[in-house]
PDB file of N, CA, C and O in Angstrom:
ATOM      1  N   MET A   1      95.886  88.111  91.181  1.00  0.00           N
ATOM      2  CA  MET A   1      97.050  88.070  92.226  1.00  0.00           C
ATOM      3  C   MET A   1      98.156  87.841  91.322  1.00  0.00           C
ATOM      4  O   MET A   1      98.045  87.091  90.352  1.00  0.00           O
ATOM      5  N   LYS A   2      99.297  88.509  91.630  1.00  0.00           N
ATOM      6  CA  LYS A   2     100.469  88.366  90.850  1.00  0.00           C
ATOM      7  C   LYS A   2     101.565  87.600  91.840  1.00  0.00           C
ATOM      8  O   LYS A   2     101.735  87.879  93.027  1.00  0.00           O
ATOM      9  N   ILE A   3     102.177  86.710  91.191  1.00  0.00           N
ATOM     10  CA  ILE A   3     103.195  85.841  92.055  1.00  0.00           C
ATOM     11  C   ILE A   3     104.384  85.903  91.223  1.00  0.00           C
ATOM     12  O   ILE A   3     104.294  85.672  90.017  1.00  0.00           O
ATOM     13  N   LYS A   4     105.570  86.217  91.809  1.00  0.00           N
ATOM     14  CA  LYS A   4     106.888  86.261  91.322  1.00  0.00           C
ATOM     15  C   LYS A   4     107.942  85.687  92.181  1.00  0.00           C
ATOM     16  O   LYS A   4     107.800  85.862  93.391  1.00  0.00           O
ATOM     17  N   SER A   5     108.974  85.032  91.770  1.00  0.00           N
ATOM     18  CA  SER A   5     110.056  84.467  92.399  1.00  0.00           C
ATOM     19  C   SER A   5     110.989  85.603  93.102  1.00  0.00           C
ATOM     20  O   SER A   5     111.028  86.751  92.658  1.00  0.00           O
ATOM     21  N   SER A   6     111.727  85.186  94.223  1.00  0.00           N
ATOM     22  CA  SER A   6     112.670  86.127  94.760  1.00  0.00           C
ATOM     23  C   SER A   6     113.877  86.422  93.851  1.00  0.00           C
ATOM     24  O   SER A   6     114.639  87.381  93.971  1.00  0.00           O
ATOM     25  N   THR A   7     113.939  85.329  92.809  1.00  0.00           N
ATOM     26  CA  THR A   7     114.916  85.515  91.762  1.00  0.00           C
ATOM     27  C   THR A   7     114.614  86.733  90.879  1.00  0.00           C
ATOM     28  O   THR A   7     115.493  87.536  90.565  1.00  0.00           O
ATOM     29  N   VAL A   8     113.373  86.834  90.503  1.00  0.00           N
ATOM     30  CA  VAL A   8     113.052  87.841  89.570  1.00  0.00           C
ATOM     31  C   VAL A   8     113.126  89.281  90.274  1.00  0.00           C
ATOM     32  O   VAL A   8     113.508  90.301  89.700  1.00  0.00           O
ATOM     33  N   LEU A   9     112.765  89.218  91.403  1.00  0.00           N
ATOM     34  CA  LEU A   9     112.936  90.501  92.278  1.00  0.00           C
ATOM     35  C   LEU A   9     114.189  91.004  92.462  1.00  0.00           C
ATOM     36  O   LEU A   9     114.393  92.218  92.447  1.00  0.00           O
ATOM     37  N   ARG A  10     115.311  89.955  92.686  1.00  0.00           N
ATOM     38  CA  ARG A  10     116.670  90.287  92.814  1.00  0.00           C
ATOM     39  C   ARG A  10     117.218  90.721  91.543  1.00  0.00           C
ATOM     40  O   ARG A  10     117.972  91.692  91.482  1.00  0.00           O
ATOM     41  N   ASN A  11     116.848  89.995  90.447  1.00  0.00           N
ATOM     42  CA  ASN A  11     117.392  90.244  89.035  1.00  0.00           C
ATOM     43  C   ASN A  11     116.922  91.398  88.316  1.00  0.00           C
ATOM     44  O   ASN A  11     117.647  92.094  87.605  1.00  0.00           O
ATOM     45  N   ASP A  12     115.608  91.601  88.529  1.00  0.00           N
ATOM     46  CA  ASP A  12     114.853  92.785  87.866  1.00  0.00           C
ATOM     47  C   ASP A  12     113.858  93.533  88.646  1.00  0.00           C
ATOM     48  O   ASP A  12     112.646  93.507  88.430  1.00  0.00           O
ATOM     49  N   TYR A  13     114.486  94.242  89.624  1.00  0.00           N
ATOM     50  CA  TYR A  13     113.522  94.963  90.459  1.00  0.00           C
ATOM     51  C   TYR A  13     112.876  95.980  89.799  1.00  0.00           C
ATOM     52  O   TYR A  13     111.811  96.351  90.292  1.00  0.00           O
ATOM     53  N   ASN A  14     113.258  96.501  88.831  1.00  0.00           N
ATOM     54  CA  ASN A  14     112.641  97.706  88.144  1.00  0.00           C
ATOM     55  C   ASN A  14     111.196  97.257  87.584  1.00  0.00           C
ATOM     56  O   ASN A  14     110.175  97.938  87.681  1.00  0.00           O
ATOM     57  N   ALA A  15     111.304  95.868  86.926  1.00  0.00           N
ATOM     58  CA  ALA A  15     110.185  95.269  86.380  1.00  0.00           C
ATOM     59  C   ALA A  15     109.147  95.108  87.476  1.00  0.00           C
ATOM     60  O   ALA A  15     108.003  95.527  87.306  1.00  0.00           O
ATOM     61  N   ILE A  16     109.495  94.556  88.510  1.00  0.00           N
ATOM     62  CA  ILE A  16     108.819  94.226  89.736  1.00  0.00           C
ATOM     63  C   ILE A  16     108.024  95.731  90.223  1.00  0.00           C
ATOM     64  O   ILE A  16     106.824  95.800  90.490  1.00  0.00           O
ATOM     65  N   SER A  17     108.806  96.665  90.257  1.00  0.00           N
ATOM     66  CA  SER A  17     108.365  98.000  90.749  1.00  0.00           C
ATOM     67  C   SER A  17     107.253  98.476  89.731  1.00  0.00           C
ATOM     68  O   SER A  17     106.173  98.874  90.168  1.00  0.00           O
ATOM     69  N   THR A  18     107.479  98.440  88.543  1.00  0.00           N
ATOM     70  CA  THR A  18     106.737  98.822  87.627  1.00  0.00           C
ATOM     71  C   THR A  18     105.440  98.034  87.664  1.00  0.00           C
ATOM     72  O   THR A  18     104.416  98.693  87.483  1.00  0.00           O
ATOM     73  N   LEU A  19     105.330  96.844  87.852  1.00  0.00           N
ATOM     74  CA  LEU A  19     104.212  95.943  87.845  1.00  0.00           C
ATOM     75  C   LEU A  19     103.431  96.326  89.171  1.00  0.00           C
ATOM     76  O   LEU A  19     102.204  96.416  89.118  1.00  0.00           O
ATOM     77  N   ALA A  20     104.035  96.529  90.233  1.00  0.00           N
ATOM     78  CA  ALA A  20     103.314  96.923  91.453  1.00  0.00           C
ATOM     79  C   ALA A  20     102.685  98.305  91.259  1.00  0.00           C
ATOM     80  O   ALA A  20     101.610  98.599  91.781  1.00  0.00           O
ATOM     81  N   HIS A  21     103.384  99.136  90.499  1.00  0.00           N
ATOM     82  CA  HIS A  21     102.655 100.568  90.420  1.00  0.00           C
ATOM     83  C   HIS A  21     101.548 100.524  89.446  1.00  0.00           C
ATOM     84  O   HIS A  21     100.602 101.309  89.513  1.00  0.00           O
ATOM     85  N   GLU A  22     101.678  99.459  88.388  1.00  0.00           N
ATOM     86  CA  GLU A  22     100.814  99.646  87.412  1.00  0.00           C
ATOM     87  C   GLU A  22      99.508  98.737  87.748  1.00  0.00           C
ATOM     88  O   GLU A  22      98.382  99.024  87.344  1.00  0.00           O
ATOM     89  N   SER A  23      99.790  97.688  88.483  1.00  0.00           N
ATOM     90  CA  SER A  23      98.507  96.750  89.014  1.00  0.00           C
ATOM     91  C   SER A  23      97.932  97.372  90.126  1.00  0.00           C
ATOM     92  O   SER A  23      96.740  97.154  90.342  1.00  0.00           O
ATOM     93  N   GLN A  24      98.619  98.172  90.937  1.00  0.00           N
ATOM     94  CA  GLN A  24      97.997  98.609  92.060  1.00  0.00           C
ATOM     95  C   GLN A  24      97.509  97.482  93.103  1.00  0.00           C
ATOM     96  O   GLN A  24      96.645  97.688  93.955  1.00  0.00           O
ATOM     97  N   GLU A  25      98.099  96.418  92.939  1.00  0.00           N
ATOM     98  CA  GLU A  25      97.615  95.282  93.826  1.00  0.00           C
ATOM     99  C   GLU A  25      98.882  94.479  94.480  1.00  0.00           C
ATOM    100  O   GLU A  25      99.978  94.741  93.986  1.00  0.00           O
ATOM    101  N   PRO A  26      98.841  93.597  95.465  1.00  0.00           N
ATOM    102  CA  PRO A  26      99.963  93.134  96.078  1.00  0.00           C
ATOM    103  C   PRO A  26     100.636  92.106  95.139  1.00  0.00           C
ATOM    104  O   PRO A  26      99.934  91.446  94.374  1.00  0.00           O
ATOM    105  N   ILE A  27     101.966  91.953  95.176  1.00  0.00           N
ATOM    106  CA  ILE A  27     102.710  90.975  94.326  1.00  0.00           C
ATOM    107  C   ILE A  27     103.262  89.920  95.415  1.00  0.00           C
ATOM    108  O   ILE A  27     103.996  90.311  96.323  1.00  0.00           O
ATOM    109  N   TYR A  28     102.933  88.746  95.307  1.00  0.00           N
ATOM    110  CA  TYR A  28     103.527  87.819  96.235  1.00  0.00           C
ATOM    111  C   TYR A  28     104.805  87.219  95.671  1.00  0.00           C
ATOM    112  O   TYR A  28     104.916  86.710  94.555  1.00  0.00           O
ATOM    113  N   ILE A  29     105.783  87.350  96.617  1.00  0.00           N
ATOM    114  CA  ILE A  29     107.028  86.850  96.269  1.00  0.00           C
ATOM    115  C   ILE A  29     107.423  85.559  96.895  1.00  0.00           C
ATOM    116  O   ILE A  29     107.335  85.487  98.120  1.00  0.00           O
ATOM    117  N   THR A  30     107.852  84.518  96.215  1.00  0.00           N
ATOM    118  CA  THR A  30     108.249  83.237  96.532  1.00  0.00           C
ATOM    119  C   THR A  30     109.761  83.065  96.846  1.00  0.00           C
ATOM    120  O   THR A  30     110.622  83.789  96.346  1.00  0.00           O
ATOM    121  N   LYS A  31     110.004  82.116  97.657  1.00  0.00           N
ATOM    122  CA  LYS A  31     111.399  81.855  98.056  1.00  0.00           C
ATOM    123  C   LYS A  31     111.518  80.367  98.087  1.00  0.00           C
ATOM    124  O   LYS A  31     110.980  79.832  99.056  1.00  0.00           O
ATOM    125  N   ASN A  32     112.136  79.558  97.191  1.00  0.00           N
ATOM    126  CA  ASN A  32     112.283  78.218  97.190  1.00  0.00           C
ATOM    127  C   ASN A  32     110.909  77.588  97.067  1.00  0.00           C
ATOM    128  O   ASN A  32     110.582  76.577  97.689  1.00  0.00           O
ATOM    129  N   GLY A  33     110.059  78.304  96.153  1.00  0.00           N
ATOM    130  CA  GLY A  33     108.681  77.763  95.747  1.00  0.00           C
ATOM    131  C   GLY A  33     107.648  78.038  96.863  1.00  0.00           C
ATOM    132  O   GLY A  33     106.483  77.688  96.670  1.00  0.00           O
ATOM    133  N   GLU A  34     107.982  78.614  97.962  1.00  0.00           N
ATOM    134  CA  GLU A  34     107.089  78.879  99.099  1.00  0.00           C
ATOM    135  C   GLU A  34     106.802  80.359  99.148  1.00  0.00           C
ATOM    136  O   GLU A  34     107.647  81.156  98.741  1.00  0.00           O
ATOM    137  N   GLY A  35     105.545  80.788  99.669  1.00  0.00           N
ATOM    138  CA  GLY A  35     105.298  82.231  99.879  1.00  0.00           C
ATOM    139  C   GLY A  35     106.240  82.671 100.933  1.00  0.00           C
ATOM    140  O   GLY A  35     106.521  82.000 101.926  1.00  0.00           O
ATOM    141  N   ASP A  36     106.790  84.048 100.600  1.00  0.00           N
ATOM    142  CA  ASP A  36     107.724  84.543 101.610  1.00  0.00           C
ATOM    143  C   ASP A  36     107.194  85.817 102.003  1.00  0.00           C
ATOM    144  O   ASP A  36     106.740  85.970 103.137  1.00  0.00           O
ATOM    145  N   VAL A  37     107.219  86.854 101.060  1.00  0.00           N
ATOM    146  CA  VAL A  37     106.698  88.303 101.307  1.00  0.00           C
ATOM    147  C   VAL A  37     105.778  88.731 100.297  1.00  0.00           C
ATOM    148  O   VAL A  37     105.674  88.194  99.194  1.00  0.00           O
ATOM    149  N   VAL A  38     105.000  89.876 100.769  1.00  0.00           N
ATOM    150  CA  VAL A  38     104.212  90.558  99.696  1.00  0.00           C
ATOM    151  C   VAL A  38     104.754  91.888  99.540  1.00  0.00           C
ATOM    152  O   VAL A  38     105.119  92.580 100.490  1.00  0.00           O
ATOM    153  N   LEU A  39     104.800  92.232  98.333  1.00  0.00           N
ATOM    154  CA  LEU A  39     105.167  93.778  97.927  1.00  0.00           C
ATOM    155  C   LEU A  39     104.192  94.425  97.134  1.00  0.00           C
ATOM    156  O   LEU A  39     103.600  93.877  96.205  1.00  0.00           O
ATOM    157  N   MET A  40     104.015  95.680  97.530  1.00  0.00           N
ATOM    158  CA  MET A  40     102.977  96.627  96.845  1.00  0.00           C
ATOM    159  C   MET A  40     103.650  98.009  96.848  1.00  0.00           C
ATOM    160  O   MET A  40     104.627  98.294  97.541  1.00  0.00           O
ATOM    161  N   SER A  41     102.999  98.867  95.966  1.00  0.00           N
ATOM    162  CA  SER A  41     103.428 100.217  95.801  1.00  0.00           C
ATOM    163  C   SER A  41     103.070 101.009  97.097  1.00  0.00           C
ATOM    164  O   SER A  41     102.230 100.521  97.854  1.00  0.00           O
ATOM    165  N   VAL A  42     103.600 102.087  97.368  1.00  0.00           N
ATOM    166  CA  VAL A  42     103.237 102.908  98.666  1.00  0.00           C
ATOM    167  C   VAL A  42     101.730 103.446  98.496  1.00  0.00           C
ATOM    168  O   VAL A  42     100.975 103.615  99.454  1.00  0.00           O
ATOM    169  N   ASP A  43     101.430 103.664  97.315  1.00  0.00           N
ATOM    170  CA  ASP A  43     100.046 104.293  96.797  1.00  0.00           C
ATOM    171  C   ASP A  43      99.029 103.166  97.269  1.00  0.00           C
ATOM    172  O   ASP A  43      98.084 103.430  98.013  1.00  0.00           O
ATOM    173  N   ALA A  44      99.276 101.959  96.809  1.00  0.00           N
ATOM    174  CA  ALA A  44      98.373 100.981  96.959  1.00  0.00           C
ATOM    175  C   ALA A  44      98.238 100.613  98.425  1.00  0.00           C
ATOM    176  O   ALA A  44      97.162 100.286  98.925  1.00  0.00           O
ATOM    177  N   PHE A  45      99.428 100.685  99.114  1.00  0.00           N
ATOM    178  CA  PHE A  45      99.423 100.277 100.512  1.00  0.00           C
ATOM    179  C   PHE A  45      98.604 101.252 101.442  1.00  0.00           C
ATOM    180  O   PHE A  45      97.931 100.848 102.390  1.00  0.00           O
ATOM    181  N   GLU A  46      98.725 102.561 101.082  1.00  0.00           N
ATOM    182  CA  GLU A  46      98.230 103.678 101.831  1.00  0.00           C
ATOM    183  C   GLU A  46      96.582 103.679 101.465  1.00  0.00           C
ATOM    184  O   GLU A  46      95.756 103.941 102.339  1.00  0.00           O
ATOM    185  N   ASN A  47      96.240 103.396 100.248  1.00  0.00           N
ATOM    186  CA  ASN A  47      94.779 103.200  99.964  1.00  0.00           C
ATOM    187  C   ASN A  47      94.203 102.059 100.576  1.00  0.00           C
ATOM    188  O   ASN A  47      93.008 102.112 100.866  1.00  0.00           O
ATOM    189  N   ARG A  48      94.947 100.896 100.852  1.00  0.00           N
ATOM    190  CA  ARG A  48      94.463  99.834 101.545  1.00  0.00           C
ATOM    191  C   ARG A  48      94.425 100.004 103.074  1.00  0.00           C
ATOM    192  O   ARG A  48      93.646  99.355 103.772  1.00  0.00           O
ATOM    193  N   GLU A  49      95.253 100.856 103.542  1.00  0.00           N
ATOM    194  CA  GLU A  49      95.162 101.102 105.023  1.00  0.00           C
ATOM    195  C   GLU A  49      94.056 102.169 105.253  1.00  0.00           C
ATOM    196  O   GLU A  49      93.480 102.236 106.339  1.00  0.00           O
ATOM    197  N   GLN A  50      93.762 103.013 104.212  1.00  0.00           N
ATOM    198  CA  GLN A  50      92.573 103.972 104.513  1.00  0.00           C
ATOM    199  C   GLN A  50      91.435 103.200 104.564  1.00  0.00           C
ATOM    200  O   GLN A  50      90.655 103.313 105.510  1.00  0.00           O
ATOM    201  N   VAL A  51      91.221 102.322 103.537  1.00  0.00           N
ATOM    202  CA  VAL A  51      89.984 101.538 103.321  1.00  0.00           C
ATOM    203  C   VAL A  51      89.750 100.659 104.708  1.00  0.00           C
ATOM    204  O   VAL A  51      88.634 100.559 105.216  1.00  0.00           O
ATOM    205  N   LEU A  52      90.838 100.085 105.212  1.00  0.00           N
ATOM    206  CA  LEU A  52      90.653  99.436 106.483  1.00  0.00           C
ATOM    207  C   LEU A  52      90.344 100.259 107.566  1.00  0.00           C
ATOM    208  O   LEU A  52      89.586  99.752 108.393  1.00  0.00           O
ATOM    209  N   LYS A  53      90.775 101.519 107.801  1.00  0.00           N
ATOM    210  CA  LYS A  53      90.460 102.316 108.802  1.00  0.00           C
ATOM    211  C   LYS A  53      88.905 102.683 108.603  1.00  0.00           C
ATOM    212  O   LYS A  53      88.165 102.733 109.586  1.00  0.00           O
ATOM    213  N   HIS A  54      88.451 102.928 107.357  1.00  0.00           N
ATOM    214  CA  HIS A  54      87.078 103.317 107.260  1.00  0.00           C
ATOM    215  C   HIS A  54      86.207 102.083 107.679  1.00  0.00           C
ATOM    216  O   HIS A  54      85.222 102.236 108.401  1.00  0.00           O
ATOM    217  N   ARG A  55      86.584 100.892 107.223  1.00  0.00           N
ATOM    218  CA  ARG A  55      85.815  99.683 107.665  1.00  0.00           C
ATOM    219  C   ARG A  55      85.765  99.574 109.166  1.00  0.00           C
ATOM    220  O   ARG A  55      84.712  99.250 109.717  1.00  0.00           O
ATOM    221  N   ALA A  56      86.842  99.827 109.839  1.00  0.00           N
ATOM    222  CA  ALA A  56      87.024  99.656 111.271  1.00  0.00           C
ATOM    223  C   ALA A  56      86.009 100.703 112.012  1.00  0.00           C
ATOM    224  O   ALA A  56      85.370 100.380 113.013  1.00  0.00           O
ATOM    225  N   ALA A  57      85.939 101.894 111.451  1.00  0.00           N
ATOM    226  CA  ALA A  57      85.175 103.040 112.044  1.00  0.00           C
ATOM    227  C   ALA A  57      83.670 102.486 111.786  1.00  0.00           C
ATOM    228  O   ALA A  57      82.869 102.473 112.720  1.00  0.00           O
ATOM    229  N   ILE A  58      83.309 102.028 110.492  1.00  0.00           N
ATOM    230  CA  ILE A  58      81.941 101.672 110.367  1.00  0.00           C
ATOM    231  C   ILE A  58      81.541 100.538 111.095  1.00  0.00           C
ATOM    232  O   ILE A  58      80.382 100.454 111.501  1.00  0.00           O
ATOM    233  N   LEU A  59      82.506  99.513 111.341  1.00  0.00           N
ATOM    234  CA  LEU A  59      82.218  98.445 112.231  1.00  0.00           C
ATOM    235  C   LEU A  59      81.899  98.823 113.736  1.00  0.00           C
ATOM    236  O   LEU A  59      81.028  98.326 114.449  1.00  0.00           O
ATOM    237  N   GLU A  60      82.785  99.793 114.043  1.00  0.00           N
ATOM    238  CA  GLU A  60      82.608 100.388 115.559  1.00  0.00           C
ATOM    239  C   GLU A  60      81.341 100.905 115.668  1.00  0.00           C
ATOM    240  O   GLU A  60      80.612 100.644 116.625  1.00  0.00           O
ATOM    241  N   ALA A  61      80.984 101.715 114.633  1.00  0.00           N
ATOM    242  CA  ALA A  61      79.658 102.503 114.701  1.00  0.00           C
ATOM    243  C   ALA A  61      78.434 101.547 114.817  1.00  0.00           C
ATOM    244  O   ALA A  61      77.456 101.767 115.531  1.00  0.00           O
ATOM    245  N   GLU A  62      78.625 100.416 113.992  1.00  0.00           N
ATOM    246  CA  GLU A  62      77.544  99.477 113.803  1.00  0.00           C
ATOM    247  C   GLU A  62      77.488  98.775 115.211  1.00  0.00           C
ATOM    248  O   GLU A  62      76.356  98.571 115.649  1.00  0.00           O
ATOM    249  N   PHE A  63      78.554  98.382 115.972  1.00  0.00           N
ATOM    250  CA  PHE A  63      78.594  97.819 117.239  1.00  0.00           C
ATOM    251  C   PHE A  63      77.898  98.683 118.218  1.00  0.00           C
ATOM    252  O   PHE A  63      77.194  98.190 119.100  1.00  0.00           O
ATOM    253  N   SER A  64      78.068  99.904 118.095  1.00  0.00           N
ATOM    254  CA  SER A  64      77.513 100.897 119.113  1.00  0.00           C
ATOM    255  C   SER A  64      76.078 100.809 118.893  1.00  0.00           C
ATOM    256  O   SER A  64      75.366 100.537 119.859  1.00  0.00           O
ATOM    257  N   ARG A  65      75.513 101.019 117.645  1.00  0.00           N
ATOM    258  CA  ARG A  65      74.186 100.967 117.295  1.00  0.00           C
ATOM    259  C   ARG A  65      73.659  99.818 117.791  1.00  0.00           C
ATOM    260  O   ARG A  65      72.716  99.964 118.569  1.00  0.00           O
ATOM    261  N   LEU A  66      74.052  98.612 117.524  1.00  0.00           N
ATOM    262  CA  LEU A  66      73.533  97.357 117.978  1.00  0.00           C
ATOM    263  C   LEU A  66      73.441  97.250 119.588  1.00  0.00           C
ATOM    264  O   LEU A  66      72.541  96.593 120.111  1.00  0.00           O
ATOM    265  N   SER A  67      74.301  97.848 120.254  1.00  0.00           N
ATOM    266  CA  SER A  67      74.375  97.903 121.692  1.00  0.00           C
ATOM    267  C   SER A  67      73.428  98.797 122.291  1.00  0.00           C
ATOM    268  O   SER A  67      73.317  98.929 123.510  1.00  0.00           O
ATOM    269  N   GLY A  68      72.693  99.458 121.375  1.00  0.00           N
ATOM    270  CA  GLY A  68      71.589 100.404 122.134  1.00  0.00           C
ATOM    271  C   GLY A  68      72.060 101.888 122.187  1.00  0.00           C
ATOM    272  O   GLY A  68      71.307 102.756 122.628  1.00  0.00           O
ATOM    273  N   GLU A  69      73.289 102.166 121.743  1.00  0.00           N
ATOM    274  CA  GLU A  69      73.492 103.572 121.842  1.00  0.00           C
ATOM    275  C   GLU A  69      72.562 104.451 120.983  1.00  0.00           C
ATOM    276  O   GLU A  69      72.117 103.933 119.959  1.00  0.00           O
ATOM    277  N   PRO A  70      72.210 105.735 121.281  1.00  0.00           N
ATOM    278  CA  PRO A  70      71.378 106.393 120.474  1.00  0.00           C
ATOM    279  C   PRO A  70      71.967 106.691 119.092  1.00  0.00           C
ATOM    280  O   PRO A  70      73.172 106.867 118.907  1.00  0.00           O
ATOM    281  N   THR A  71      70.990 106.738 118.093  1.00  0.00           N
ATOM    282  CA  THR A  71      71.461 107.107 116.742  1.00  0.00           C
ATOM    283  C   THR A  71      70.768 108.293 116.328  1.00  0.00           C
ATOM    284  O   THR A  71      69.667 108.472 116.848  1.00  0.00           O
ATOM    285  N   TYR A  72      71.206 109.197 115.447  1.00  0.00           N
ATOM    286  CA  TYR A  72      70.690 110.465 115.015  1.00  0.00           C
ATOM    287  C   TYR A  72      70.778 110.531 113.487  1.00  0.00           C
ATOM    288  O   TYR A  72      71.715 110.087 112.824  1.00  0.00           O
ATOM    289  N   SER A  73      69.520 111.233 112.940  1.00  0.00           N
ATOM    290  CA  SER A  73      69.406 111.334 111.485  1.00  0.00           C
ATOM    291  C   SER A  73      70.262 112.586 111.254  1.00  0.00           C
ATOM    292  O   SER A  73      70.616 113.363 112.141  1.00  0.00           O
ATOM    293  N   VAL A  74      70.563 112.687 109.889  1.00  0.00           N
ATOM    294  CA  VAL A  74      71.305 113.999 109.424  1.00  0.00           C
ATOM    295  C   VAL A  74      70.528 115.300 109.892  1.00  0.00           C
ATOM    296  O   VAL A  74      71.166 116.269 110.302  1.00  0.00           O
ATOM    297  N   ASP A  75      69.159 115.312 109.827  1.00  0.00           N
ATOM    298  CA  ASP A  75      68.398 116.315 110.136  1.00  0.00           C
ATOM    299  C   ASP A  75      68.591 116.607 111.708  1.00  0.00           C
ATOM    300  O   ASP A  75      68.841 117.749 112.094  1.00  0.00           O
ATOM    301  N   GLU A  76      68.472 115.593 112.538  1.00  0.00           N
ATOM    302  CA  GLU A  76      68.694 115.794 113.924  1.00  0.00           C
ATOM    303  C   GLU A  76      70.033 116.331 114.287  1.00  0.00           C
ATOM    304  O   GLU A  76      70.110 117.234 115.121  1.00  0.00           O
ATOM    305  N   VAL A  77      71.115 115.830 113.708  1.00  0.00           N
ATOM    306  CA  VAL A  77      72.495 116.405 113.961  1.00  0.00           C
ATOM    307  C   VAL A  77      72.506 117.835 113.418  1.00  0.00           C
ATOM    308  O   VAL A  77      73.011 118.707 114.126  1.00  0.00           O
ATOM    309  N   ARG A  78      72.036 118.126 112.320  1.00  0.00           N
ATOM    310  CA  ARG A  78      72.115 119.366 111.806  1.00  0.00           C
ATOM    311  C   ARG A  78      71.238 120.618 112.664  1.00  0.00           C
ATOM    312  O   ARG A  78      71.564 121.805 112.676  1.00  0.00           O
ATOM    313  N   LYS A  79      70.172 120.075 113.294  1.00  0.00           N
ATOM    314  CA  LYS A  79      69.430 120.969 114.239  1.00  0.00           C
ATOM    315  C   LYS A  79      70.225 121.029 115.609  1.00  0.00           C
ATOM    316  O   LYS A  79      70.280 122.098 116.217  1.00  0.00           O
ATOM    317  N   MET A  80      70.821 119.929 116.083  1.00  0.00           N
ATOM    318  CA  MET A  80      71.717 119.971 117.286  1.00  0.00           C
ATOM    319  C   MET A  80      72.904 120.894 116.993  1.00  0.00           C
ATOM    320  O   MET A  80      73.220 121.602 117.949  1.00  0.00           O
ATOM    321  N   LEU A  81      73.558 121.024 115.986  1.00  0.00           N
ATOM    322  CA  LEU A  81      74.591 121.834 115.855  1.00  0.00           C
ATOM    323  C   LEU A  81      74.217 123.280 115.554  1.00  0.00           C
ATOM    324  O   LEU A  81      75.005 124.172 115.870  1.00  0.00           O
ATOM    325  N   LYS A  82      73.084 123.557 114.973  1.00  0.00           N
ATOM    326  CA  LYS A  82      72.637 124.982 114.859  1.00  0.00           C
ATOM    327  C   LYS A  82      72.316 125.483 116.387  1.00  0.00           C
ATOM    328  O   LYS A  82      72.732 126.548 116.843  1.00  0.00           O
ATOM    329  N   GLU A  83      71.593 124.642 117.029  1.00  0.00           N
ATOM    330  CA  GLU A  83      71.394 125.012 118.394  1.00  0.00           C
ATOM    331  C   GLU A  83      72.721 125.306 119.220  1.00  0.00           C
ATOM    332  O   GLU A  83      72.842 126.312 119.920  1.00  0.00           O
ATOM    333  N   LYS A  84      73.613 124.426 119.088  1.00  0.00           N
ATOM    334  CA  LYS A  84      74.868 124.529 119.848  1.00  0.00           C
ATOM    335  C   LYS A  84      75.482 125.913 119.408  1.00  0.00           C
ATOM    336  O   LYS A  84      75.810 126.719 120.279  1.00  0.00           O
ATOM    337  N   TYR A  85      75.628 126.175 118.191  1.00  0.00           N
ATOM    338  CA  TYR A  85      76.317 127.420 117.819  1.00  0.00           C
ATOM    339  C   TYR A  85      75.514 128.722 118.016  1.00  0.00           C
ATOM    340  O   TYR A  85      76.036 129.834 118.098  1.00  0.00           O
ATOM    341  N   ARG A  86      74.241 128.480 118.082  1.00  0.00           N
ATOM    342  CA  ARG A  86      73.373 129.604 118.361  1.00  0.00           C
ATOM    343  C   ARG A  86      73.502 130.060 119.855  1.00  0.00           C
ATOM    344  O   ARG A  86      73.299 131.224 120.199  1.00  0.00           O
ATOM    345  N   ASN A  87      73.816 129.166 120.621  1.00  0.00           N
ATOM    346  CA  ASN A  87      73.992 129.425 122.017  1.00  0.00           C
ATOM    347  C   ASN A  87      75.471 129.631 122.459  1.00  0.00           C
ATOM    348  O   ASN A  87      75.775 129.810 123.638  1.00  0.00           O
ATOM    349  N   ALA A  88      76.324 129.596 121.493  1.00  0.00           N
ATOM    350  CA  ALA A  88      77.838 129.633 121.829  1.00  0.00           C
ATOM    351  C   ALA A  88      78.146 131.146 121.920  1.00  0.00           C
ATOM    352  O   ALA A  88      79.287 131.529 122.178  1.00  0.00           O
TER     353      ALA A  88
END
């Protein structure tokens, strides 16, 4: 975890930007000694968002499975798709 003051951000933005790109992790910016904002590169943010979307999809699928909705193996899905396109 990287922590920098708002003064460093204000006085040396380029160094903070470089750090964000190189570390690919959030940088916590403090103001008057207290946490204020979190800064990260666009790539790191987009990667984080993608991971969160995948996790949400997995969690939703697991809830569906636990609630008793039917599940299918890869072979079963392959067979259903072949049947569907054979009849199309």
